[in-house]
C-alpha positions in Angstrom: 142.3 67.6 0.6 145.5 69.4 -0.2 148.3 67.8 1.9 152.0 68.7 2.3 154.8 66.1 2.0 155.0 65.5 5.8 151.3 64.4 6.0 151.8 62.2 2.9 154.8 60.5 4.6 152.8 60.2 7.8 150.1 58.1 6.2 152.3 56.4 3.6 150.7 57.8 0.5 151.8 60.3 -2.2 150.4 63.9 -2.2 148.8 63.1 -5.6 147.0 60.1 -4.3 145.6 62.2 -1.4 144.4 65.0 -3.6 140.5 65.2 -3.7 140.1 62.7 -0.8 138.6 63.5 2.6 141.2 63.0 5.3 138.4 61.6 7.6 138.3 58.6 5.3 141.5 57.5 7.0 140.0 57.5 10.5 140.3 54.0 12.1 137.1 52.2 12.8 138.4 51.2 16.3 137.1 54.6 17.5 133.7 56.3 17.5 134.0 57.8 14.0 130.4 59.2 14.0 131.0 61.1 17.3 134.5 62.3 16.2 133.3 63.7 12.9 130.4 65.4 14.7 132.8 67.1 17.1 135.1 68.2 14.3 132.3 70.3 12.7 132.9 72.9 15.4 134.8 76.1 14.1 137.9 74.9 15.9 138.8 71.6 17.5 141.8 69.8 18.9 142.2 66.2 20.0 143.9 62.9 19.4 142.6 60.5 16.7 143.7 57.3 15.2 144.5 57.2 11.4 145.1 54.1 9.3 148.1 54.4 7.0 148.1 53.1 3.5 149.9 50.0 4.7 147.1 49.3 7.2 149.0 50.4 10.4 147.3 52.5 13.1 148.9 56.0 13.5 147.9 58.1 16.6 148.0 61.8 15.7 147.1 65.1 17.4 144.8 67.1 15.2 144.2 70.9 15.4 141.4 72.1 13.2 140.5 75.7 12.5 138.4 77.6 10.0 139.6 80.4 7.8 138.1 82.6 5.0 139.8 82.6 1.6 140.2 85.9 -0.3 137.2 85.0 -2.5 135.1 84.5 0.6 135.1 80.7 0.6 135.4 79.1 4.0 138.3 76.7 4.3 139.3 74.1 6.9 142.9 74.0 8.0 144.2 70.9 9.8 147.6 70.5 11.5 148.6 66.9 12.2 151.4 65.8 14.6 152.5 62.2 14.9 152.3 61.2 18.6 153.2 57.6 18.1 156.3 58.0 20.4 154.3 59.6 23.2 151.7 56.8 22.9 154.4 54.2 23.2 155.9 55.8 26.3 152.5 56.2 27.9 151.5 52.6 27.2 154.8 51.4 28.6 154.3 53.4 31.8 150.7 52.1 32.1 151.9 48.5 31.5 154.5 48.9 34.3 151.9 50.1 36.7 149.6 47.3 35.7 152.3 44.7 36.5 152.8 46.2 39.9 149.1 46.0 40.8 148.2 42.8 39.0 149.3 40.4 41.7 147.2 42.0 44.4 144.3 42.5 42.1 144.4 38.8 41.2 144.3 37.8 44.9 141.3 40.0 45.4 139.6 38.5 42.3 140.3 35.0 43.5 138.7 35.7 46.8 135.7 37.2 45.0 135.3 34.2 42.7 135.6 31.8 45.6 132.7 33.6 47.4 130.6 33.5 44.2 131.3 29.8 43.7 130.5 28.7 47.2 126.7 28.7 46.8 127.1 27.3 43.3 129.0 24.2 44.6 126.8 24.0 47.6 123.5 23.9 45.7 124.7 21.6 43.0 126.1 19.0 45.5 122.8 19.1 47.5 120.6 18.8 44.4 122.7 15.9 43.0 122.6 14.0 46.3 118.8 14.4 46.6 118.2 13.3 43.1 120.5 10.3 43.6 118.4 9.3 46.6 115.1 9.9 44.7 114.1 12.6 47.2 111.4 14.9 46.0 112.5 18.5 45.4 110.0 21.3 45.7 109.6 23.3 42.5 110.1 26.7 44.1 113.3 25.5 45.9 114.6 24.1 42.6 114.0 27.4 40.8 115.7 29.3 43.7 118.7 27.0 43.5 119.1 27.4 39.7 118.8 31.1 40.0 121.6 31.2 42.6 123.8 29.0 40.5 123.2 31.1 37.4 123.9 34.3 39.3 127.1 33.0 40.9 128.4 31.7 37.6 127.5 35.0 35.8 129.2 37.1 38.5 132.4 34.9 38.2 132.4 35.3 34.4 132.1 39.1 34.7 134.9 39.2 37.3 137.3 37.2 35.1 136.4 39.4 32.1 137.3 42.5 34.0 140.6 41.1 35.1 141.4 40.0 31.5 140.5 43.4 30.2 142.8 45.1 32.7 145.7 42.7 32.3 145.9 42.2 28.5 148.2 44.4 26.5 146.4 47.5 25.4 145.6 47.6 21.7 146.0 50.9 19.9 142.5 52.4 20.0 141.0 55.8 19.2 138.5 57.8 21.3 134.9 56.8 21.7 131.8 57.8 23.7 132.5 57.1 27.4 130.3 57.4 30.5 132.3 58.2 33.6 129.8 56.3 35.7 130.4 53.1 33.7 134.2 53.4 34.0 134.0 53.9 37.8 131.6 51.1 38.4 133.8 48.7 36.4 136.9 49.9 38.2 135.3 49.5 41.7 134.1 46.0 40.8 137.6 45.0 39.8 139.6 46.6 42.6 137.3 46.6 45.7 137.9 43.0 46.7 141.6 43.7 46.8 141.0 46.8 49.0 138.6 45.0 51.3 141.0 42.1 51.8 143.9 44.5 52.5 141.8 46.4 55.0 140.6 43.2 56.8 144.2 42.0 57.0 145.2 45.3 58.7 142.2 45.4 60.9 140.8 48.6 59.4 137.8 49.5 57.2 137.2 51.5 54.1 133.7 52.9 53.4 133.2 53.6 49.7 130.3 55.6 48.5 129.5 56.1 44.8 127.0 58.8 43.9 126.0 58.9 40.3 123.9 61.7 38.9 123.1 62.2 35.2 126.3 63.3 33.3 127.0 63.7 29.5 129.3 61.2 27.8 132.8 62.3 27.0 135.1 61.6 24.1 138.1 59.5 25.3 139.7 56.0 25.5 137.9 54.2 28.4 140.9 52.2 29.5 143.0 55.4 29.9 140.3 57.2 31.9 140.1 54.1 34.1 143.9 54.2 34.6 143.8 57.9 35.6 141.0 57.2 38.1 142.8 54.2 39.5 145.9 56.2 40.3 143.8 58.8 42.1 141.9 56.1 44.1 145.2 54.4 45.1 146.5 57.8 46.4 143.3 58.4 48.3 143.4 55.0 50.0 147.1 55.4 50.8 146.2 58.7 52.6 143.9 56.7 55.0 146.3 54.3 56.7 143.8 53.9 59.6 140.8 53.5 57.3 138.2 56.1 56.4 135.5 57.1 53.9 136.0 57.4 50.1 133.2 59.3 48.3 133.0 59.2 44.5 130.6 61.6 42.8 129.8 61.7 39.1 127.6 64.5 37.8 126.9 67.0 35.1 128.0 70.5 35.9 127.9 73.6 33.6 127.5 71.3 30.6 130.5 69.2 31.5 131.0 65.7 32.9 132.5 65.9 36.3 133.8 63.3 38.8 135.2 64.1 42.2 137.1 61.7 44.5 137.1 62.7 48.2 138.8 61.0 51.1 138.9 61.6 54.8 142.7 61.0 55.0 145.6 63.0 56.3 145.4 65.7 53.7 148.1 67.8 52.0 150.0 70.9 52.9 149.9 73.8 50.4 153.5 72.9 49.3 152.5 69.2 48.6 149.4 70.4 46.7 151.6 72.6 44.5 153.9 69.7 43.7 151.3 66.9 43.6 151.2 66.5 39.8 155.0 66.8 39.3 156.6 63.7 37.9 158.5 61.6 40.5 157.3 63.8 43.4 156.1 61.5 46.2 155.6 61.6 49.9 155.5 57.8 50.0 159.0 56.9 48.8 159.5 54.6 51.8 156.3 52.7 50.9 157.3 52.2 47.3 155.6 55.2 45.7 156.9 56.1 42.3 155.6 59.7 42.1 154.2 59.0 38.6 150.6 58.2 39.3 149.1 61.7 39.6 151.4 63.0 36.8 150.1 60.3 34.5 146.5 61.0 35.6 146.9 64.7 34.8 148.5 63.9 31.4 145.6 61.6 30.4 142.9 64.1 31.6 144.6 67.0 29.6 144.8 64.9 26.5 141.0 64.7 26.4 140.7 68.5 26.9 139.8 68.0 30.6 140.9 69.6 33.8 142.0 68.2 37.1 142.3 70.0 40.4 143.0 69.2 44.0 141.6 70.7 47.2 143.0 69.7 50.5 143.7 70.7 54.1 146.1 68.9 56.5 144.1 66.5 58.7 140.9 67.1 56.9 141.1 65.0 53.7 141.5 65.7 50.0 139.2 66.1 47.0 140.4 65.5 43.4 138.0 66.9 40.8 138.1 65.9 37.1 136.1 67.8 34.5 135.6 66.9 30.8 133.9 68.6 27.8 130.8 66.6 26.7 130.0 65.0 23.4 127.7 67.4 21.6 126.0 64.7 19.5 126.1 61.0 20.2 125.6 58.5 17.5 122.3 56.6 17.9 122.8 53.0 19.2 120.7 50.3 17.6 118.2 48.6 19.9 119.0 45.1 20.8 116.6 42.2 20.5 116.6 38.4 20.4 115.7 37.5 16.8 113.6 34.5 15.8 115.3 32.3 13.2 113.9 29.8 10.8 115.2 26.2 11.6 118.8 25.8 10.6 121.1 22.9 10.0 124.1 23.6 12.2 127.5 21.9 12.4 128.8 22.5 16.0 132.5 21.8 16.5 134.2 21.8 20.0 136.8 19.5 21.5 135.6 19.9 25.1 132.7 17.4 25.4 130.9 19.4 28.1 131.0 22.7 26.2 129.9 20.8 23.0 127.0 19.3 24.9 125.6 22.6 26.2 126.1 24.4 22.8 124.2 21.5 21.1 121.5 21.7 23.8 121.1 25.5 23.4 120.8 25.3 19.6 118.4 22.3 19.7 116.2 24.1 22.2 115.8 26.9 19.7 114.5 24.5 17.1 117.7 23.9 15.1 119.1 20.6 13.8 122.6 20.1 15.2 125.3 17.8 14.0 128.3 17.8 16.3 132.0 17.1 15.8 134.9 16.9 18.4 137.6 18.1 16.0 138.3 20.0 12.9 139.1 16.9 10.9 135.8 15.2 11.9 133.9 18.4 11.1 135.3 18.5 7.6 134.3 14.9 7.0 130.7 15.7 8.2 130.7 18.9 6.2 131.5 17.0 3.0 128.4 14.7 3.3 125.9 16.6 5.4 123.8 19.6 4.4 124.9 22.5 6.6 123.5 26.1 6.8 126.1 27.4 9.3 129.2 26.2 11.2 129.7 27.1 14.9 133.2 26.2 16.0 135.6 26.7 18.9 139.0 28.4 18.1 141.5 26.5 20.1 141.4 22.8 19.1 144.2 20.3 18.8 145.1 19.3 15.2 143.1 21.9 13.4 142.2 25.3 14.9 138.8 26.9 14.3 140.5 29.5 12.0 141.9 26.7 9.8 138.6 25.0 9.8 136.8 28.2 8.7 139.3 28.6 5.8 138.7 25.0 4.7 134.9 25.3 5.0 135.0 28.5 2.8 137.2 26.7 0.3 134.5 24.1 -0.2 131.2 26.0 0.1 130.3 29.6 1.0 128.7 28.6 4.4 128.8 31.2 7.2 131.1 30.4 10.2 130.6 31.5 13.8 133.7 31.3 15.9 133.6 30.9 19.7 136.7 31.9 21.7 137.9 33.1 25.1 140.3 35.5 23.4 138.0 37.4 21.1 139.4 40.8 21.9 143.0 39.7 21.1 142.2 38.1 17.7 143.4 40.1 14.8 140.7 40.6 12.2 143.2 39.9 9.4 143.6 36.3 10.8 139.9 35.9 11.1 139.0 36.9 7.6 137.2 33.6 6.9 135.0 34.1 10.0 131.6 35.8 9.7 130.8 36.3 13.4 133.1 36.2 16.5 131.6 35.5 19.9 133.5 35.7 23.2 133.3 32.8 25.6 131.5 32.0 27.8 128.5 32.5 25.5 124.9 32.7 26.6 122.0 31.3 24.6 120.9 34.8 23.8 124.3 35.8 22.4 124.6 32.6 20.5 121.3 33.1 18.8 122.2 36.7 18.1 125.4 35.6 16.5 123.5 33.1 14.3 121.2 36.0 13.2 124.2 38.1 12.1 125.7 35.1 10.2 122.4 34.3 8.3 120.3 37.4 8.4 118.2 36.1 5.5 116.8 33.4 7.9 115.4 35.8 10.5 111.7 35.5 10.7 109.8 38.8 10.2 108.5 40.3 13.5 
């Protein structure tokens, strides 16, 4: 590339150091690089991407690409870059403030949802324990049914907590990737519907929510931002139905675009309100605490990903918001997932919680591996010094010595792979986990644990 001084300063490198390099080499891997580069092959393209500066910092930029013919007939690509770090920071600040306003009510709904899921879990475990203690025979079919209910209740609770964590944690700077609107809507409804149902029950009203999902192409966006835009529209739709009503969400493909519409049966808008709906700080709900920023933010997010948003409404007859996005022309192929079969391994399992250690040891032993266990990092190092070990599986947060420190000490002694288990996998900086080979988020299933081992020691996978 030939770059001017402003671009060189933006990425923290000299113009000479950039000469001859492809600028796409600076694309951050926290975005779908394969899809991005495919989109950029069009004659002209504009969108936000994430670059990594020479110092390793993420830098959001708006890129405008065009094609021009040189006097000698050679085709040249011209790119104009604008640093949008300031806009990103202001946008994230606004989103964070909105999250803080809604987090309390979301948490109450999530707690209600988890309590419902755990009721059959506690009920069945208490009954089974009592019957086993009294030597009462338990029918095999009944036992299988109880275990399935327990497994489903626990899995649903884990997924609910994961969604709340994902929503509440500070947003990391990410670039765009392939996003399915249906997935975003389903996850959003799973997180927010308990809150809405509880609020409706408290007020003696009812919301009917209908999701229609037809085939639609993926779009190039940041999923958390699309979710925030949809949440703002959903909250406006529910506020427009103070006596209850029906909310219809329709995802579809239309004219080679991905489209989602949100229709309510509320009080509707006058032509004047429709004209001002997307203006910052305009609200018809100031007495109810409305900020007037929700729809403005939604429009800004949609436009950033080259989408369009429109509203159609009539007073007393409800409102329809329609969002439309250009599709991804070529989506990178995703590798098929499978549960690998591993040769028997000698595994050192480290966990300070005895119940978690017990189940990790049981899962690994059931897969044919020899497991040595330790309750602390210090104990693990002592065992590591005198026992043959093929791989270390360790918790992150342990008193005395963390899993990261243990991984560093293990690598200092022998080049043995380390698998780290943690409930904060998404917030762990890769620079701090440089001695870790595989990172797995808790709670971990047997399938994910075995898959993590296969990544750590691929040479020990049995041929299919």
